[in-house]
N, C-alpha and C positions, 0 to 999 in steps of 0.2 A: 824313229826316223832320225838320221844324222843330218844336221844342218851344215851347209857349206859356209865357211867364213866369207864375209863380204870384203872384197878388196876395194878400198876407196879409189876413186878416179882422181887423177891430178890433171891439171891443165895440159901437161905435156905427154900424158899417156896416149898412145895412138888409138884411134877409134877402130875397134875390131868387129863391130857389128855390121851386118849387111843391110841395115836399115838405110833408107834414103834420106835426103835432106829434110830438116825440120823447117817449118814455117815460123818466122818470128811473130809473136803475138804479144799483147799486153801482159798476159799471164807469164809467158816466157821471159819477157823483159823484167818482170818483178820477182822472178824466181831466184835471181842471183845478182848481187851488186855489180859484178862485172858486166852482166847483160845490160843493166840499167845505164851504165856509163857508155858502153860500146854502142848501144842503140841511140845514143845522143839524147838521153832523158825522154825518149819517145819520138823524137823527130825522125829517127830511122824507120819508124813504122809507117811513115807516109806511103800510101798506095801509089803515089805518083812522084817520081824523081826524088827518092829519099836522100841522095847525095846533095841535091839542091836544098832540100828541107833542112838537112844538117848544117849546110853552109849558112843558110839564113839564120838558123838558131845560133850559130857561132857569131854572126854579125851582131845580132841583138844582144846576146849575152856579153860580148866584148864592150858594147856601148854601156851596159850596166856595170861591168867590172871597172870601167874607167872612172865611174863615180866614186867607188870605194877604195880602189887600189892605186898605188903609185905606178908609174911605168916600170920601175925596177921590180915591184911585187908581181906585176903582170908577167914580166920576163921570167921570174922564178916559177910562177904558176905554169907557164908554157914549158919550161925546162922539166918540171916534174911530170907534166902531162904526157910527155913523149914516152918515157919508159912505162908509165902507168898504162898508156895506150897499147903498147906492145903486149902487156900482160892481159888487159881486158879483151883485146882483139883476139889473142890466142885462145883464151877460154871460150869466148862467145862463138868464134868460128868453129871450134871443136864441138861445142854443144849443138850448133846448127848443122854440123856435118857438111860444111861448105868451106872451101879454102879462102874465098874472098866474097862473103855475102854482101850484097848491095845495101842491106839494112844496117850494117855496121858503118856508122858515120862519125865515130870519135876521131878518126883520121882526118876527115874534112874539118871538124871543129878545131882541132889543135893546129892543123896547118894554116887554116884561115885566120885563127887568132895570131899566129906568127906573122902572117902577111900584114894584118891591120896594125900590129904592134910596131913592126919595122917601118911602115910608111907613115906612122904618126909624126906630127899632127897632119891629118888629111881631112879635108872637108867631105861632105856627102858625095860630091861628084867623084872625087878620088877614090873613095871607098866603093862606090858603085862600079867604077872601072876595074878596080881590083877584084871585086866579086865576079864580074863577067869574065875577066881573064882567068881567074882561078878555076871557075867552072869549066871554061873551055879546056884548059890544060888537064884538069882532072877527068873530064868526060871523054874528050877526043884522044887523049894520051899520045900527043905527037912526040917524036924524037926521044929525048931522055926520059920522059915520063913513061912512055911505052916500054922502054928498056927496063926501067925500075919495076914496072908492073909485071913483066914477064919473069923476073928473077925468081919469084916464089911459086909460079904456077905449075912447075914441073914436078913438084914433090908429091909423093904418094903416101898418104897416112897409113896404108896397109903395110908398107914395107919400110918406111922411115920413122924411126923413133922420134925424131925432131921435126916432123912434118908440120905439126900444128904451131910450134914455136916459129918456124920459118914462115909459115903463112901469116902469123900475127905480125912479124917484122915486116913482111911484104905489104901488108895492108897499110901500115903506117908509112913505109918508105916512099911509095909512089906518090902519096899526097904531099909529103915533104919536098919531093922533087918538083911537083906541080907548084908548090909555094915558091920554091927557088926560081922557077921559070917566070912566075907571075912577078916576083920582085925584080928580076932582070929586065923585063919589059917595062915595068913601072919606072925603074931607074933610067932606062933609055928615054922613055917618054918625058920624064922630068928634065933630063939633060938637054934634049933637043927641042923641047917646047918653050 
């Protein structure tokens, strides 16, 4: 019997199987480092509001990071986390067979880190207001956030070689736009308050 050579799958290879979406589980999360990061170290597995769980994880981890890293080092961490996020979101979305899975929360984590970093120093009230605003913009997707979210939803993995890469970019992009909207409202609040 002749064995067929196995072709390794890459994160950018279009999914050609007719299988439906996969459910994220702890086993799935631990199967690949990209899954572990994209699923927010487990916070994306929350059965209720994984985006909110990921944002809470971002808030708590940011408070911890402030103890060990300078503001400049946190800025560099955020800067590195954006392209890393594109990569991990691309791989994880492809493996889940969903263009924008709700369980991927790395986008919320990085975007909310950016918000907290840019409003620092802010007390607990300021951080809580930023949290509420960010969750509103991320979940309701008004105006520019909705536009950013729709940019990557029209791609078809069966016909587009770059569909998963576009999806990974879109996953990150709409949350960064939500962060920008949050920062704009926070700046206006500080200016007029």
